[in-house]
N, C-alpha and C positions, 0 to 999 in steps of 0.2 A: 901680389901680382897686379900690374897695371892693366887696366881695361881700356883698350883703344876703341874710340867711337868714330865711325866714318859715315858719310852720307852718300847714297848712290841712287840712280834712277831705276835700277832693277836689282833683283836678287843675284849676287855673284854665284857663279857655278860651283865654286869650291867650298861653300859654307857647309858646316856640319849639321846645322839645324835651321829651320825656318819657323818663326813665331807668327801664327796667323790669328789676328784679332777676331773674336766671335762675340757678337752682341747677344743679349738675352732675348731679343725679339728680332723679327725680320729674317731675311734669307741668310743661309750659311755660305761663306765663301766657297766657290767651287774647288779652289785649289786644295782645300782640306780633304776632299774626296769622301765626306761623310754627310749624311742627311741629318736634319734636326731630330728626327725620330731615333736614328742610330745613336746620336750624341746623348739623347735622353736615356736610352738603354744603358749607356756607359756611365751614367751618373753626372754628365756634364750639361749644365743648363745656361752657361754663359754669364754667370754671376761674376762681377768684377773681381779679378784676382784668382779665379779658378783656372786650373791648367789641366790639359790632357795630352799625354805624349802618344803620338801615332807613328809607330815604326814603319819605315818604308823598305821594300825589297831592294830598291835602287834609289840613289839620290839622297838628299838630306832627310833627316828625321823631321817630321812635322809636329809642331806643338801648338795646340789650340790654347789661346789665352782669353779668358772672359773679360769683357769690357762693360758689362751691364747694359742698362737701357740708356737711350740718348739723354734723358733728363738727368741722370746721375753721372754723366761723363764729365769729369773735371780733373784738375791736376792731381788731386789726392788719389782718386781711384786709378788714374793712369800710372801714377808713381807706384802704387801698390801692385798693379798688374805687371809692370816692368820688373819689379822685385820678384814676384812669383815666377815670371818667365825666366829670369836669370837663374833661379834655383832649379827650375825644371830642366834647364839646358846646361847644368853645371858639368855634365860629363863630356860636353863638346867644347872645343876650343874657339869655335866661331858660330855666330848666330846672325841671321838677317830677319828683319821684321818691318811691317808697315804700321806698327803701333802708333807712331808719331803722326800718321797721316789719316787718322780715322775721322769720320764725320762727327760733328757735334762738339768739337773742342778746338780752341785756338791752336794752330800749329806750333807757334813759338812757345806758348806756355806748356803745351803737351810735350814738346821735345825736351824742354828743360826738366820737367818732372820725370819723364821717362829715363833720361840719362842719369838723373839723381837716383832713381830706383835701381837701375842696373848696377851702378858703381857702388852704392851703399850696401845693397844686398850681396854683392860679390866680395865684400871686404872680409879679409881674414888677417889676424895678427899671428904671424908665424916666426917672428924674428928669433925666438929662442928655442925653436924645435930643431932637433938634430935630423929628424926624418921629415923633411918638408913635403907637403902635398905636391904631387906632380899633376900636370895638365890643368884642366879647369878652363872656364870661359875667359878668354883674353881679348876677343875681338867682336864688336857688335856693329852691324851695318844697319842704319836707319834708311829704309827705302822711302823715297819721296818723289812725288810727281813734280813736273816742271813748275807748276804754279805755286807749290808749297815749299820748294827746295830752299829758297832763301830764308824763309821764316824758321824752318826746321833747323837749318844750319846755325842760325843765330841763337835759337833756344838751346840747341845741343851744346854750343860753346859755353853759354852761361851756366848750364847745368853741370858741365865738366868742371868749371872753375870752382863752383860751390861745393860739389861733391868731393873734389880733391882736397878742399880745405877741411871738410868734415873728416876725411881720412887722416889728415895731419893731426887734428885734435884727438881722434880715436887712438892713433899710434902713441901720442904723448901720454894719454891717460892709461893705456894698457901697459906701458913700459914699466918694468919692475923698479922699485924705488932706488936700488943701488945704481941703476943705469941712468936715472934722471933726477939729479939733485937740482937745487936752485941755480947753481953755477951752470949746469948743463942746459937748463931751461933758458938762461940768459944767452948762452952761446947759440942755441937754436933760434932765438929771437933775432940775434945779430945776423944770422944767415938769411932768415926770411926778410928782414929789413933791407938787406943789401940787394936782394933779387926782386923786390917789390916796391922800390922807390919810397921807403919809409925813413923818417928821421928816428934815431934811437939814442937813448941815454940809459946807461946801466949804473945803478947805485949800489955800492957794496956796504959793508958794515960800518966803516968809518964815515962814509958820506951820510948814511942813515942816522948815525949818531949826531952829526952836525945839523941835520935837517930836523931833528927832534921826533923821529918816527919810533916812538916808544912801544907801539903795538907790535910791529914786526920784530923789533929787537927783543921784546919780552918773550914772545913765543919762541924765538930762535935760541934763547939762552941755554936750553938743554942739548943742543945739537953741536956736533963737531963740524958740521957743514955751515959755512957762512950764508947769510941771507942775500937775496938780490931783489931789488925793485927795478923793474924795467918800464921805461916810458917810451911808447911808440907814437909817432905822429904821422898821419896821412894828411897832406895839405894840397888840395887841388887849387887850381886858379879860380878866383871868384867863387868861393864856397857859398852854398846856399844856406848853411847853418853849421853848427859845431856840436858834436855829441862826444861825451866822454864815456868810455867803457872801463870798468874796474873789475878785474878777475881775481878771485881767491886762488892762490897758488900754494897751498900747503902740500908739499911734495910727498910727505908721508905723515899721517896723523895717528900717533899712538895714543893720543889723549893726554900725553904728558904725565904729570903727577896723578891726575885723575885718569888713570890708565884704563883703556878700553878692555872689555872681555876678549879672550882669545877665541874668536869665533869667525864665521864666514864674513861678517861685516868688517871685522878688523883686517882681513886679507885684502878687502877692496879699498882700504884707505890709501893705497897708491893712487887712487883716482880722485883724491881730495883736492887735486889741482885742476879739476875739469873746468872750472870757471875760467882760470887763466888760460887754459888750452883753447877754450872757445873764443876768448878775446884775441889771442894770437892768431888763430886760424881766420877769424873775421878780418883782421888787419891785412892778412896775406892776399885777400881777394880784391881790395878796393881799387887798386890801380887797374887791374884787368877788367873790372866791371865799370870802370869810368865813373866811380861814385862822385857825386857833386858836393857831398857833405864833408867838411873837415872832421876827422875822427882822431881822438887821442885815446890811446889804450894804456892802462896800467896793469902790470902783472906783479902781484904781491907774493913773493916766493920765499918759503922757508919750510924746514921740517918742524914738527912738534914732537919732541922726544923727552923721556925722563932721564935725568942724570943728577949728579950732585950740584950742578949749576942751573938746573931747570927753574923756571919761575914757579912760584908757589901760591897756594890758596892764602889769601890775605895780603898778597903783594898789591901795590898800587902802580899802575902804568900811566904815563903821561903821553898823550898822542900829539901828532903834528899840529893840530889846531888848538892845543893847550888844555883840552879837557882831560879829565882823569877817570880811571875806572879801577875799582877794587875787584880783585879776582876771587870769585867764588867757585869757579870750575875751570881748570886748565884745558878741558876738552871743549870749551866754548871759545876756541881760539880763532876761528875764521873771521868773526866780527872784529877781532882785535887787529888783524892784518889789514882788513878792508877799511878800518877806520882811518888809517894813515893814507891809504890809496885814495879814498874819497876826499879827505882833507886836501890832498895835493890836487886832485881833479877840480875841486871848487875854485882853487886859485887860478886855474886856467880860464875861468869865467865862461864855461860852455853854455849852450842854450838848453841842454838837457843831459842827464846822466843815467846810466844803468850800471848796477853792480850785479854780477852773476856768480853764484857760489853754491857748492855742495854744503849747505850751512847747517841744517837741522834734521835730526831723525823725526822730529814732530811733523814735518811736511809729508814724510812718507806715511805716517800714521793717518794723516788727514786725507791725502790725495792719492796714495798708492804709488805705483811705479811708472805710470804713463802720463801723469799730469804734474806739471811744476807749479809752484805757488808764485804769485806776484803780488807785491804790495807797493804803494808809492804815495807821494804827497801831492800829485797832480793828476786828476782823473783823465783829462784828455791825453796826457802822455801815457798813462797806464793802458788806456784803451787802444792807443796806437800800437803798442807792443803786443797786446792781446790779438789785435787784428793781424799783425804780422805772423804771430804764432799759428793762428788759424790758417793763414794763407799757405804756410809751409808744412802744415800738419805736425806742429809741435804744440801740444795743447797746454794752455796756461789758465789757471783759475785764480781770480782775485780774492784775497783774504783782507779783512778790515785792518787798517792801521789805527786801532782804537786807542786814542790818546789817554784814556783813563787807566790803561794798563801800564803807562809809563811809571806810575808810582811803585810798581813791582820791582823796578830797577833802582829804587832809591838806596843810597848807601850813607852810613853815618860818618864815613871817613874820606869819601871821594865823591866826585860828581855823580857817579852811578856804579852799580855792580854790573858784571858782565853776563849775568843770568838773572832771570826773573821768576824762578820757581818751577814747579813741575808741570804747570798748565799753560797753554797758549804760547808754546815756545817759538813758533814761527813768527807770531806777532811781536813778542818782546824782543826777539833778535832784530827784527826790522826797526823797532822803535829805538834800539841801541844805535843802529846804523844811521837813523835819521838825525842823530845828534851831530853828524859830521857832513851834512849836505847843504847846510845853510838854507837859502831860499831858492836854490836851483831846482827846477822840475826833475824829479828823481824817481826811479823805480828799482826795486830789488827783486831779482829772480832767484828763488831757492830751488835748485835742481838736484838736491840730495836723493830724492826718490827716483829720478829719471836718469841718473848718471850711468846705470848699468842695465844690461838686458841679460837675463838668464838663458835665453834661447834665441834662435833666428826667428824673426816674425816680421813680415812685410819688409820695409826698408831697414829695419833694425837687424844688426848682426850680434851674435853673442859676444858679450864683453862691454867695453866702454862705448857709449852711444854718441858722445859729443853733442848731447842735447843742448839746444840753445844757440848753437853756431849758426844754423840757417835762419833762426829768428833774428839774431843780431844783424846778420847780413841784410836781411829784408828791411829791417828797421832803418839802418843807416843809409841804404841806397834809395829809400823812399821817404826820407825824413821830412816832416813838416813841423815847424816850430810850434810847440804846444801853447 
């Protein structure tokens, strides 16, 4: 369901619910009709993200939403408060709130974060349900004073663009693999390019053979579905810099000959294209956000399946940049498709590069399901991305790109192996990728742990998270050459 966001000077008469911000200190808004003492009796103390539904005999239902103390009022807490309010109002079709016009926060930044919170928390993937949920929140009105209306309108517009892009990425990652092959992904990219002013090139199997992209082709050998490599370019006038984004698009990862166990994680391997989805979603926003940076995006798309023609352990693949790798595990396939994408991106001579991938189970062991790993060859560039992640509440933790571990990838028959043993898997995977980035400032985001949420929690909705999309958008729209 699409959530419509409007701005108004006052609460419309026909809304079903009104969200009233309540701080953890100071007076309680009179419109709520409850004293601080009564709220305390009801277990509500105004903590950020706390909600309390107050039924009314007539008129709209009132919902108190906590915004914490003034010193902790920032985009993160307001985004979470909006997400909590969206869930508390889920039985109503319309909601009005002054949440974007609270004291202690920039109206523009607050409105952006709040709209993101409303849209992302309201997200549901119901494409394949025969009994689709009825009703639900479909209209939110942000009430703004005359002095703050322009800033709130601008922030809400930006928040809508970004949140809708996250929705696109979530939809792609949640889609069952039979409905989203590499060809389908390329077709979706063509639609997005046409409506968002992007240049696009789509390379099929024959083109990839001529281009020497042996990584994508090797992984694709076991599939009846042909691969696709999609190149998207956003080219503003007088760009302030050039960033390349490379996304892993393994549409379904069975592990190939190194077959995965048939468990819950295997079911989620339809999401192994989340990196490519994040890149495509990011590209879709750049014209609307008037991004000053030139951005080139690569989507490296194929299945990884077992069959009589699948690539095997012991095979040697040759990549776009001429380097070779001996295969010791066909389930370490993401780095193989990224190798070709990174090699092509280097040829564009960008100022900096990012690859984003659901790459290793090791990152989940190290950092869990709420923090993604980041590694890179340029500290200023890595820090710039970490700062963007902090800004949008997508947490990144830097792991060391320890060069001494490179020897773990040594092969007696090729330039390297595609795995480095049972330990330090996040680091050895990144060291493999570093072989394809040349001297370009580069960072690698491993989002395997953060690609899925088991439950609704703040702005996260159950299923694919599209983690990294908002970080990438923030990075390229605020880019500074490292």
